[in-house]
mmCIF file of the N, C-alpha and C atoms, coordinates in Angstrom:
data_MODEL
# 
_entry.id   MODEL 
# 
loop_
_atom_site.group_PDB 
_atom_site.id 
_atom_site.type_symbol 
_atom_site.label_atom_id 
_atom_site.label_alt_id 
_atom_site.label_comp_id 
_atom_site.label_asym_id 
_atom_site.label_entity_id 
_atom_site.label_seq_id 
_atom_site.pdbx_PDB_ins_code 
_atom_site.Cartn_x 
_atom_site.Cartn_y 
_atom_site.Cartn_z 
_atom_site.occupancy 
_atom_site.B_iso_or_equiv 
_atom_site.pdbx_formal_charge 
_atom_site.auth_seq_id 
_atom_site.auth_comp_id 
_atom_site.auth_asym_id 
_atom_site.auth_atom_id 
_atom_site.pdbx_PDB_model_num 
ATOM 1   N N  . MET A 1 1  ? -11.596 18.012 -35.415 1.00 0.00 ? 1  MET A N  1 
ATOM 2   C CA . MET A 1 1  ? -10.936 17.340 -34.318 1.00 0.00 ? 1  MET A CA 1 
ATOM 3   C C  . MET A 1 1  ? -10.418 18.400 -33.357 1.00 0.00 ? 1  MET A C  1 
ATOM 4   N N  . LEU A 1 2  ? -10.582 18.176 -32.081 1.00 0.00 ? 2  LEU A N  1 
ATOM 5   C CA . LEU A 1 2  ? -10.112 19.087 -31.043 1.00 0.00 ? 2  LEU A CA 1 
ATOM 6   C C  . LEU A 1 2  ? -8.700  18.682 -30.655 1.00 0.00 ? 2  LEU A C  1 
ATOM 7   N N  . ASN A 1 3  ? -7.740  19.612 -30.821 1.00 0.00 ? 3  ASN A N  1 
ATOM 8   C CA . ASN A 1 3  ? -6.353  19.295 -30.511 1.00 0.00 ? 3  ASN A CA 1 
ATOM 9   C C  . ASN A 1 3  ? -5.986  19.608 -29.074 1.00 0.00 ? 3  ASN A C  1 
ATOM 10  N N  . SER A 1 4  ? -6.393  20.760 -28.563 1.00 0.00 ? 4  SER A N  1 
ATOM 11  C CA . SER A 1 4  ? -6.050  21.113 -27.191 1.00 0.00 ? 4  SER A CA 1 
ATOM 12  C C  . SER A 1 4  ? -7.000  22.163 -26.675 1.00 0.00 ? 4  SER A C  1 
ATOM 13  N N  . VAL A 1 5  ? -7.051  22.262 -25.366 1.00 0.00 ? 5  VAL A N  1 
ATOM 14  C CA . VAL A 1 5  ? -7.852  23.290 -24.728 1.00 0.00 ? 5  VAL A CA 1 
ATOM 15  C C  . VAL A 1 5  ? -6.935  24.004 -23.749 1.00 0.00 ? 5  VAL A C  1 
ATOM 16  N N  . ASN A 1 6  ? -6.929  25.340 -23.830 1.00 0.00 ? 6  ASN A N  1 
ATOM 17  C CA . ASN A 1 6  ? -6.030  26.110 -22.977 1.00 0.00 ? 6  ASN A CA 1 
ATOM 18  C C  . ASN A 1 6  ? -6.677  27.450 -22.669 1.00 0.00 ? 6  ASN A C  1 
ATOM 19  N N  . GLY A 1 7  ? -6.961  27.710 -21.425 1.00 0.00 ? 7  GLY A N  1 
ATOM 20  C CA . GLY A 1 7  ? -7.488  29.011 -21.025 1.00 0.00 ? 7  GLY A CA 1 
ATOM 21  C C  . GLY A 1 7  ? -8.797  29.390 -21.683 1.00 0.00 ? 7  GLY A C  1 
ATOM 22  N N  . GLY A 1 8  ? -9.673  28.417 -21.928 1.00 0.00 ? 8  GLY A N  1 
ATOM 23  C CA . GLY A 1 8  ? -10.961 28.738 -22.504 1.00 0.00 ? 8  GLY A CA 1 
ATOM 24  C C  . GLY A 1 8  ? -10.977 28.799 -24.013 1.00 0.00 ? 8  GLY A C  1 
ATOM 25  N N  . SER A 1 9  ? -9.830  28.601 -24.660 1.00 0.00 ? 9  SER A N  1 
ATOM 26  C CA . SER A 1 9  ? -9.820  28.579 -26.114 1.00 0.00 ? 9  SER A CA 1 
ATOM 27  C C  . SER A 1 9  ? -9.424  27.185 -26.569 1.00 0.00 ? 9  SER A C  1 
ATOM 28  N N  . ALA A 1 10 ? -9.893  26.801 -27.708 1.00 0.00 ? 10 ALA A N  1 
ATOM 29  C CA . ALA A 1 10 ? -9.592  25.481 -28.230 1.00 0.00 ? 10 ALA A CA 1 
ATOM 30  C C  . ALA A 1 10 ? -9.096  25.607 -29.658 1.00 0.00 ? 10 ALA A C  1 
ATOM 31  N N  . ILE A 1 11 ? -8.242  24.697 -30.055 1.00 0.00 ? 11 ILE A N  1 
ATOM 32  C CA . ILE A 1 11 ? -7.724  24.701 -31.414 1.00 0.00 ? 11 ILE A CA 1 
ATOM 33  C C  . ILE A 1 11 ? -8.339  23.515 -32.150 1.00 0.00 ? 11 ILE A C  1 
ATOM 34  N N  . TYR A 1 12 ? -8.921  23.793 -33.312 1.00 0.00 ? 12 TYR A N  1 
ATOM 35  C CA . TYR A 1 12 ? -9.588  22.775 -34.106 1.00 0.00 ? 12 TYR A CA 1 
ATOM 36  C C  . TYR A 1 12 ? -8.842  22.566 -35.414 1.00 0.00 ? 12 TYR A C  1 
ATOM 37  N N  . GLN A 1 13 ? -8.832  21.330 -35.881 1.00 0.00 ? 13 GLN A N  1 
ATOM 38  C CA . GLN A 1 13 ? -8.203  21.070 -37.170 1.00 0.00 ? 13 GLN A CA 1 
ATOM 39  C C  . GLN A 1 13 ? -8.988  19.973 -37.876 1.00 0.00 ? 13 GLN A C  1 
ATOM 40  N N  . SER A 1 14 ? -9.267  20.220 -39.141 1.00 0.00 ? 14 SER A N  1 
ATOM 41  C CA . SER A 1 14 ? -9.858  19.171 -39.960 1.00 0.00 ? 14 SER A CA 1 
ATOM 42  C C  . SER A 1 14 ? -8.835  18.783 -41.007 1.00 0.00 ? 14 SER A C  1 
ATOM 43  N N  . ASN A 1 15 ? -9.117  17.762 -41.759 1.00 0.00 ? 15 ASN A N  1 
ATOM 44  C CA . ASN A 1 15 ? -8.139  17.256 -42.723 1.00 0.00 ? 15 ASN A CA 1 
ATOM 45  C C  . ASN A 1 15 ? -7.789  18.255 -43.808 1.00 0.00 ? 15 ASN A C  1 
ATOM 46  N N  . ASN A 1 16 ? -8.723  19.130 -44.193 1.00 0.00 ? 16 ASN A N  1 
ATOM 47  C CA . ASN A 1 16 ? -8.505  20.014 -45.330 1.00 0.00 ? 16 ASN A CA 1 
ATOM 48  C C  . ASN A 1 16 ? -8.422  21.493 -44.966 1.00 0.00 ? 16 ASN A C  1 
ATOM 49  N N  . THR A 1 17 ? -8.303  21.819 -43.686 1.00 0.00 ? 17 THR A N  1 
ATOM 50  C CA . THR A 1 17 ? -8.264  23.225 -43.305 1.00 0.00 ? 17 THR A CA 1 
ATOM 51  C C  . THR A 1 17 ? -7.066  23.504 -42.422 1.00 0.00 ? 17 THR A C  1 
ATOM 52  N N  . ALA A 1 18 ? -6.693  24.763 -42.356 1.00 0.00 ? 18 ALA A N  1 
ATOM 53  C CA . ALA A 1 18 ? -5.599  25.197 -41.482 1.00 0.00 ? 18 ALA A CA 1 
ATOM 54  C C  . ALA A 1 18 ? -6.097  25.199 -40.048 1.00 0.00 ? 18 ALA A C  1 
ATOM 55  N N  . LEU A 1 19 ? -5.178  25.284 -39.117 1.00 0.00 ? 19 LEU A N  1 
ATOM 56  C CA . LEU A 1 19 ? -5.558  25.361 -37.711 1.00 0.00 ? 19 LEU A CA 1 
ATOM 57  C C  . LEU A 1 19 ? -6.406  26.599 -37.473 1.00 0.00 ? 19 LEU A C  1 
ATOM 58  N N  . MET A 1 20 ? -7.447  26.438 -36.691 1.00 0.00 ? 20 MET A N  1 
ATOM 59  C CA . MET A 1 20 ? -8.322  27.542 -36.354 1.00 0.00 ? 20 MET A CA 1 
ATOM 60  C C  . MET A 1 20 ? -8.408  27.605 -34.840 1.00 0.00 ? 20 MET A C  1 
ATOM 61  N N  . GLU A 1 21 ? -8.416  28.784 -34.290 1.00 0.00 ? 21 GLU A N  1 
ATOM 62  C CA . GLU A 1 21 ? -8.539  28.943 -32.850 1.00 0.00 ? 21 GLU A CA 1 
ATOM 63  C C  . GLU A 1 21 ? -9.851  29.628 -32.551 1.00 0.00 ? 21 GLU A C  1 
ATOM 64  N N  . LYS A 1 22 ? -10.598 29.077 -31.605 1.00 0.00 ? 22 LYS A N  1 
ATOM 65  C CA . LYS A 1 22 ? -11.903 29.636 -31.258 1.00 0.00 ? 22 LYS A CA 1 
ATOM 66  C C  . LYS A 1 22 ? -11.743 30.498 -30.020 1.00 0.00 ? 22 LYS A C  1 
ATOM 67  N N  . LYS A 1 23 ? -12.045 31.775 -30.174 1.00 0.00 ? 23 LYS A N  1 
ATOM 68  C CA . LYS A 1 23 ? -11.996 32.724 -29.065 1.00 0.00 ? 23 LYS A CA 1 
ATOM 69  C C  . LYS A 1 23 ? -13.271 33.530 -29.099 1.00 0.00 ? 23 LYS A C  1 
ATOM 70  N N  . GLY A 1 24 ? -14.013 33.505 -28.030 1.00 0.00 ? 24 GLY A N  1 
ATOM 71  C CA . GLY A 1 24 ? -15.244 34.281 -27.949 1.00 0.00 ? 24 GLY A CA 1 
ATOM 72  C C  . GLY A 1 24 ? -16.245 33.891 -29.013 1.00 0.00 ? 24 GLY A C  1 
ATOM 73  N N  . GLY A 1 25 ? -16.274 32.625 -29.389 1.00 0.00 ? 25 GLY A N  1 
ATOM 74  C CA . GLY A 1 25 ? -17.230 32.151 -30.379 1.00 0.00 ? 25 GLY A CA 1 
ATOM 75  C C  . GLY A 1 25 ? -16.822 32.411 -31.812 1.00 0.00 ? 25 GLY A C  1 
ATOM 76  N N  . VAL A 1 26 ? -15.626 32.949 -32.034 1.00 0.00 ? 26 VAL A N  1 
ATOM 77  C CA . VAL A 1 26 ? -15.179 33.259 -33.394 1.00 0.00 ? 26 VAL A CA 1 
ATOM 78  C C  . VAL A 1 26 ? -13.950 32.416 -33.705 1.00 0.00 ? 26 VAL A C  1 
ATOM 79  N N  . LEU A 1 27 ? -13.965 31.761 -34.844 1.00 0.00 ? 27 LEU A N  1 
ATOM 80  C CA . LEU A 1 27 ? -12.793 30.996 -35.267 1.00 0.00 ? 27 LEU A CA 1 
ATOM 81  C C  . LEU A 1 27 ? -11.812 31.914 -35.963 1.00 0.00 ? 27 LEU A C  1 
ATOM 82  N N  . GLU A 1 28 ? -10.543 31.868 -35.541 1.00 0.00 ? 28 GLU A N  1 
ATOM 83  C CA . GLU A 1 28 ? -9.500  32.683 -36.148 1.00 0.00 ? 28 GLU A CA 1 
ATOM 84  C C  . GLU A 1 28 ? -8.468  31.765 -36.774 1.00 0.00 ? 28 GLU A C  1 
ATOM 85  N N  . ASN A 1 29 ? -8.021  32.093 -37.973 1.00 0.00 ? 29 ASN A N  1 
ATOM 86  C CA . ASN A 1 29 ? -7.020  31.313 -38.669 1.00 0.00 ? 29 ASN A CA 1 
ATOM 87  C C  . ASN A 1 29 ? -5.651  31.624 -38.099 1.00 0.00 ? 29 ASN A C  1 
ATOM 88  N N  . SER A 1 30 ? -4.934  30.589 -37.648 1.00 0.00 ? 30 SER A N  1 
ATOM 89  C CA . SER A 1 30 ? -3.618  30.810 -37.048 1.00 0.00 ? 30 SER A CA 1 
ATOM 90  C C  . SER A 1 30 ? -2.620  31.324 -38.076 1.00 0.00 ? 30 SER A C  1 
ATOM 91  N N  . ALA A 1 31 ? -2.813  31.026 -39.357 1.00 0.00 ? 31 ALA A N  1 
ATOM 92  C CA . ALA A 1 31 ? -1.910  31.518 -40.400 1.00 0.00 ? 31 ALA A CA 1 
ATOM 93  C C  . ALA A 1 31 ? -2.004  33.038 -40.523 1.00 0.00 ? 31 ALA A C  1 
ATOM 94  N N  . SER A 1 32 ? -3.201  33.610 -40.370 1.00 0.00 ? 32 SER A N  1 
ATOM 95  C CA . SER A 1 32 ? -3.342  35.064 -40.463 1.00 0.00 ? 32 SER A CA 1 
ATOM 96  C C  . SER A 1 32 ? -2.673  35.746 -39.281 1.00 0.00 ? 32 SER A C  1 
ATOM 97  N N  . LYS A 1 33 ? -2.645  35.095 -38.118 1.00 0.00 ? 33 LYS A N  1 
ATOM 98  C CA . LYS A 1 33 ? -1.947  35.649 -36.960 1.00 0.00 ? 33 LYS A CA 1 
ATOM 99  C C  . LYS A 1 33 ? -0.446  35.703 -37.240 1.00 0.00 ? 33 LYS A C  1 
ATOM 100 N N  . ASP A 1 34 ? 0.079   34.655 -37.882 1.00 0.00 ? 34 ASP A N  1 
ATOM 101 C CA . ASP A 1 34 ? 1.503   34.617 -38.205 1.00 0.00 ? 34 ASP A CA 1 
ATOM 102 C C  . ASP A 1 34 ? 1.872   35.749 -39.155 1.00 0.00 ? 34 ASP A C  1 
ATOM 103 N N  . VAL A 1 35 ? 1.006   36.037 -40.118 1.00 0.00 ? 35 VAL A N  1 
ATOM 104 C CA . VAL A 1 35 ? 1.252   37.123 -41.070 1.00 0.00 ? 35 VAL A CA 1 
ATOM 105 C C  . VAL A 1 35 ? 1.260   38.456 -40.337 1.00 0.00 ? 35 VAL A C  1 
ATOM 106 N N  . SER A 1 36 ? 0.317   38.642 -39.413 1.00 0.00 ? 36 SER A N  1 
ATOM 107 C CA . SER A 1 36 ? 0.274   39.888 -38.642 1.00 0.00 ? 36 SER A CA 1 
ATOM 108 C C  . SER A 1 36 ? 1.543   40.078 -37.833 1.00 0.00 ? 36 SER A C  1 
ATOM 109 N N  . LYS A 1 37 ? 2.010   39.012 -37.205 1.00 0.00 ? 37 LYS A N  1 
ATOM 110 C CA . LYS A 1 37 ? 3.241   39.090 -36.412 1.00 0.00 ? 37 LYS A CA 1 
ATOM 111 C C  . LYS A 1 37 ? 4.432   39.394 -37.304 1.00 0.00 ? 37 LYS A C  1 
ATOM 112 N N  . THR A 1 38 ? 4.472   38.782 -38.484 1.00 0.00 ? 38 THR A N  1 
ATOM 113 C CA . THR A 1 38 ? 5.567   39.031 -39.420 1.00 0.00 ? 38 THR A CA 1 
ATOM 114 C C  . THR A 1 38 ? 5.542   40.470 -39.892 1.00 0.00 ? 38 THR A C  1 
ATOM 115 N N  . ASN A 1 39 ? 4.357   40.989 -40.220 1.00 0.00 ? 39 ASN A N  1 
ATOM 116 C CA . ASN A 1 39 ? 4.238   42.380 -40.652 1.00 0.00 ? 39 ASN A CA 1 
ATOM 117 C C  . ASN A 1 39 ? 4.694   43.326 -39.550 1.00 0.00 ? 39 ASN A C  1 
ATOM 118 N N  . ARG A 1 40 ? 4.293   43.076 -38.323 1.00 0.00 ? 40 ARG A N  1 
ATOM 119 C CA . ARG A 1 40 ? 4.684   43.928 -37.195 1.00 0.00 ? 40 ARG A CA 1 
ATOM 120 C C  . ARG A 1 40 ? 6.193   43.849 -36.984 1.00 0.00 ? 40 ARG A C  1 
ATOM 121 N N  . ALA A 1 41 ? 6.759   42.662 -37.094 1.00 0.00 ? 41 ALA A N  1 
ATOM 122 C CA . ALA A 1 41 ? 8.207   42.500 -36.946 1.00 0.00 ? 41 ALA A CA 1 
ATOM 123 C C  . ALA A 1 41 ? 8.946   43.276 -38.031 1.00 0.00 ? 41 ALA A C  1 
ATOM 124 N N  . ASP A 1 42 ? 8.435   43.254 -39.259 1.00 0.00 ? 42 ASP A N  1 
ATOM 125 C CA . ASP A 1 42 ? 9.044   44.010 -40.360 1.00 0.00 ? 42 ASP A CA 1 
ATOM 126 C C  . ASP A 1 42 ? 8.979   45.515 -40.096 1.00 0.00 ? 42 ASP A C  1 
ATOM 127 N N  . GLU A 1 43 ? 7.843   45.985 -39.549 1.00 0.00 ? 43 GLU A N  1 
ATOM 128 C CA . GLU A 1 43 ? 7.703   47.408 -39.217 1.00 0.00 ? 43 GLU A CA 1 
ATOM 129 C C  . GLU A 1 43 ? 8.741   47.816 -38.174 1.00 0.00 ? 43 GLU A C  1 
ATOM 130 N N  . ILE A 1 44 ? 8.894   46.996 -37.150 1.00 0.00 ? 44 ILE A N  1 
ATOM 131 C CA . ILE A 1 44 ? 9.859   47.300 -36.084 1.00 0.00 ? 44 ILE A CA 1 
ATOM 132 C C  . ILE A 1 44 ? 11.278  47.276 -36.638 1.00 0.00 ? 44 ILE A C  1 
ATOM 133 N N  . LYS A 1 45 ? 11.577  46.302 -37.476 1.00 0.00 ? 45 LYS A N  1 
ATOM 134 C CA . LYS A 1 45 ? 12.916  46.189 -38.076 1.00 0.00 ? 45 LYS A CA 1 
ATOM 135 C C  . LYS A 1 45 ? 13.249  47.446 -38.880 1.00 0.00 ? 45 LYS A C  1 
ATOM 136 N N  . ARG A 1 46 ? 12.304  47.912 -39.699 1.00 0.00 ? 46 ARG A N  1 
ATOM 137 C CA . ARG A 1 46 ? 12.532  49.126 -40.498 1.00 0.00 ? 46 ARG A CA 1 
ATOM 138 C C  . ARG A 1 46 ? 12.737  50.342 -39.594 1.00 0.00 ? 46 ARG A C  1 
ATOM 139 N N  . ALA A 1 47 ? 11.943  50.438 -38.522 1.00 0.00 ? 47 ALA A N  1 
ATOM 140 C CA . ALA A 1 47 ? 12.061  51.569 -37.600 1.00 0.00 ? 47 ALA A CA 1 
ATOM 141 C C  . ALA A 1 47 ? 13.417  51.564 -36.896 1.00 0.00 ? 47 ALA A C  1 
ATOM 142 N N  . ILE A 1 48 ? 13.899  50.398 -36.526 1.00 0.00 ? 48 ILE A N  1 
ATOM 143 C CA . ILE A 1 48 ? 15.217  50.284 -35.885 1.00 0.00 ? 48 ILE A CA 1 
ATOM 144 C C  . ILE A 1 48 ? 16.305  50.712 -36.856 1.00 0.00 ? 48 ILE A C  1 
ATOM 145 N N  . GLN A 1 49 ? 16.223  50.221 -38.094 1.00 0.00 ? 49 GLN A N  1 
ATOM 146 C CA . GLN A 1 49 ? 17.234  50.549 -39.104 1.00 0.00 ? 49 GLN A CA 1 
ATOM 147 C C  . GLN A 1 49 ? 17.258  52.035 -39.419 1.00 0.00 ? 49 GLN A C  1 
ATOM 148 N N  . SER A 1 50 ? 16.109  52.681 -39.383 1.00 0.00 ? 50 SER A N  1 
ATOM 149 C CA . SER A 1 50 ? 16.048  54.114 -39.706 1.00 0.00 ? 50 SER A CA 1 
ATOM 150 C C  . SER A 1 50 ? 16.294  54.996 -38.477 1.00 0.00 ? 50 SER A C  1 
ATOM 151 N N  . GLY A 1 51 ? 16.432  54.370 -37.305 1.00 0.00 ? 51 GLY A N  1 
ATOM 152 C CA . GLY A 1 51 ? 16.675  55.136 -36.090 1.00 0.00 ? 51 GLY A CA 1 
ATOM 153 C C  . GLY A 1 51 ? 15.422  55.741 -35.488 1.00 0.00 ? 51 GLY A C  1 
ATOM 154 N N  . GLU A 1 52 ? 14.253  55.357 -35.966 1.00 0.00 ? 52 GLU A N  1 
ATOM 155 C CA . GLU A 1 52 ? 12.989  55.900 -35.483 1.00 0.00 ? 52 GLU A CA 1 
ATOM 156 C C  . GLU A 1 52 ? 12.404  55.125 -34.310 1.00 0.00 ? 52 GLU A C  1 
ATOM 157 N N  . TYR A 1 53 ? 12.897  53.909 -34.073 1.00 0.00 ? 53 TYR A N  1 
ATOM 158 C CA . TYR A 1 53 ? 12.343  53.065 -33.012 1.00 0.00 ? 53 TYR A CA 1 
ATOM 159 C C  . TYR A 1 53 ? 12.961  53.453 -31.684 1.00 0.00 ? 53 TYR A C  1 
ATOM 160 N N  . LYS A 1 54 ? 12.126  53.872 -30.764 1.00 0.00 ? 54 LYS A N  1 
ATOM 161 C CA . LYS A 1 54 ? 12.590  54.295 -29.444 1.00 0.00 ? 54 LYS A CA 1 
ATOM 162 C C  . LYS A 1 54 ? 12.068  53.319 -28.396 1.00 0.00 ? 54 LYS A C  1 
ATOM 163 N N  . ILE A 1 55 ? 12.940  52.878 -27.527 1.00 0.00 ? 55 ILE A N  1 
ATOM 164 C CA . ILE A 1 55 ? 12.576  51.942 -26.479 1.00 0.00 ? 55 ILE A CA 1 
ATOM 165 C C  . ILE A 1 55 ? 12.340  52.720 -25.188 1.00 0.00 ? 55 ILE A C  1 
ATOM 166 N N  . ASP A 1 56 ? 11.221  52.468 -24.544 1.00 0.00 ? 56 ASP A N  1 
ATOM 167 C CA . ASP A 1 56 ? 10.911  53.061 -23.247 1.00 0.00 ? 56 ASP A CA 1 
ATOM 168 C C  . ASP A 1 56 ? 11.605  52.205 -22.191 1.00 0.00 ? 56 ASP A C  1 
ATOM 169 N N  . LEU A 1 57 ? 12.790  52.641 -21.760 1.00 0.00 ? 57 LEU A N  1 
ATOM 170 C CA . LEU A 1 57 ? 13.597  51.849 -20.839 1.00 0.00 ? 57 LEU A CA 1 
ATOM 171 C C  . LEU A 1 57 ? 12.920  51.659 -19.485 1.00 0.00 ? 57 LEU A C  1 
ATOM 172 N N  . ASP A 1 58 ? 12.196  52.653 -19.001 1.00 0.00 ? 58 ASP A N  1 
ATOM 173 C CA . ASP A 1 58 ? 11.492  52.521 -17.723 1.00 0.00 ? 58 ASP A CA 1 
ATOM 174 C C  . ASP A 1 58 ? 10.427  51.425 -17.797 1.00 0.00 ? 58 ASP A C  1 
ATOM 175 N N  . LYS A 1 59 ? 9.640   51.466 -18.851 1.00 0.00 ? 59 LYS A N  1 
ATOM 176 C CA . LYS A 1 59 ? 8.566   50.482 -19.029 1.00 0.00 ? 59 LYS A CA 1 
ATOM 177 C C  . LYS A 1 59 ? 9.152   49.077 -19.225 1.00 0.00 ? 59 LYS A C  1 
ATOM 178 N N  . THR A 1 60 ? 10.206  48.986 -20.035 1.00 0.00 ? 60 THR A N  1 
ATOM 179 C CA . THR A 1 60 ? 10.839  47.702 -20.302 1.00 0.00 ? 60 THR A CA 1 
ATOM 180 C C  . THR A 1 60 ? 11.438  47.109 -19.028 1.00 0.00 ? 60 THR A C  1 
ATOM 181 N N  . SER A 1 61 ? 12.174  47.905 -18.262 1.00 0.00 ? 61 SER A N  1 
ATOM 182 C CA . SER A 1 61 ? 12.802  47.398 -17.047 1.00 0.00 ? 61 SER A CA 1 
ATOM 183 C C  . SER A 1 61 ? 11.753  47.011 -15.997 1.00 0.00 ? 61 SER A C  1 
ATOM 184 N N  . GLU A 1 62 ? 10.660  47.769 -15.930 1.00 0.00 ? 62 GLU A N  1 
ATOM 185 C CA . GLU A 1 62 ? 9.588   47.419 -14.986 1.00 0.00 ? 62 GLU A CA 1 
ATOM 186 C C  . GLU A 1 62 ? 8.981   46.069 -15.333 1.00 0.00 ? 62 GLU A C  1 
ATOM 187 N N  . LYS A 1 63 ? 8.699   45.847 -16.622 1.00 0.00 ? 63 LYS A N  1 
ATOM 188 C CA . LYS A 1 63 ? 8.116   44.569 -17.042 1.00 0.00 ? 63 LYS A CA 1 
ATOM 189 C C  . LYS A 1 63 ? 9.084   43.418 -16.811 1.00 0.00 ? 63 LYS A C  1 
ATOM 190 N N  . MET A 1 64 ? 10.363  43.654 -17.044 1.00 0.00 ? 64 MET A N  1 
ATOM 191 C CA . MET A 1 64 ? 11.364  42.606 -16.807 1.00 0.00 ? 64 MET A CA 1 
ATOM 192 C C  . MET A 1 64 ? 11.423  42.254 -15.323 1.00 0.00 ? 64 MET A C  1 
ATOM 193 N N  . ALA A 1 65 ? 11.407  43.271 -14.455 1.00 0.00 ? 65 ALA A N  1 
ATOM 194 C CA . ALA A 1 65 ? 11.451  43.031 -13.016 1.00 0.00 ? 65 ALA A CA 1 
ATOM 195 C C  . ALA A 1 65 ? 10.222  42.272 -12.546 1.00 0.00 ? 65 ALA A C  1 
ATOM 196 N N  . LEU A 1 66 ? 9.044   42.677 -13.018 1.00 0.00 ? 66 LEU A N  1 
ATOM 197 C CA . LEU A 1 66 ? 7.805   41.991 -12.641 1.00 0.00 ? 66 LEU A CA 1 
ATOM 198 C C  . LEU A 1 66 ? 7.813   40.537 -13.107 1.00 0.00 ? 66 LEU A C  1 
ATOM 199 N N  . ASN A 1 67 ? 8.349   40.317 -14.304 1.00 0.00 ? 67 ASN A N  1 
ATOM 200 C CA . ASN A 1 67 ? 8.446   38.966 -14.835 1.00 0.00 ? 67 ASN A CA 1 
ATOM 201 C C  . ASN A 1 67 ? 9.371   38.114 -13.966 1.00 0.00 ? 67 ASN A C  1 
ATOM 202 N N  . LEU A 1 68 ? 10.508  38.656 -13.589 1.00 0.00 ? 68 LEU A N  1 
ATOM 203 C CA . LEU A 1 68 ? 11.450  37.921 -12.741 1.00 0.00 ? 68 LEU A CA 1 
ATOM 204 C C  . LEU A 1 68 ? 10.867  37.626 -11.363 1.00 0.00 ? 68 LEU A C  1 
ATOM 205 N N  . LEU A 1 69 ? 10.053  38.536 -10.850 1.00 0.00 ? 69 LEU A N  1 
ATOM 206 C CA . LEU A 1 69 ? 9.433   38.350 -9.547  1.00 0.00 ? 69 LEU A CA 1 
ATOM 207 C C  . LEU A 1 69 ? 8.205   37.438 -9.612  1.00 0.00 ? 69 LEU A C  1 
ATOM 208 N N  . GLY A 1 70 ? 7.771   37.132 -10.825 1.00 0.00 ? 70 GLY A N  1 
ATOM 209 C CA . GLY A 1 70 ? 6.608   36.263 -11.010 1.00 0.00 ? 70 GLY A CA 1 
ATOM 210 C C  . GLY A 1 70 ? 5.299   36.939 -10.715 1.00 0.00 ? 70 GLY A C  1 
ATOM 211 N N  . VAL A 1 71 ? 5.281   38.258 -10.869 1.00 0.00 ? 71 VAL A N  1 
ATOM 212 C CA . VAL A 1 71 ? 4.066   39.044 -10.589 1.00 0.00 ? 71 VAL A CA 1 
ATOM 213 C C  . VAL A 1 71 ? 3.278   39.234 -11.858 1.00 0.00 ? 71 VAL A C  1 
# 
């Protein structure tokens, strides 16, 4: 069953499978994306706690300004 279409990708779901997203002809499991995001978040959390995580303030402020300007 097709649930939605957004920007050329579609999300499919059947009764017995997890949500799958089709991008470039390849179906990707949305659950594996969640695990990747969780793993990355854990890496960042550990780096912050150990003092190893450095924020590029110039890059961050530029992206924030562009976002506010709608660019």
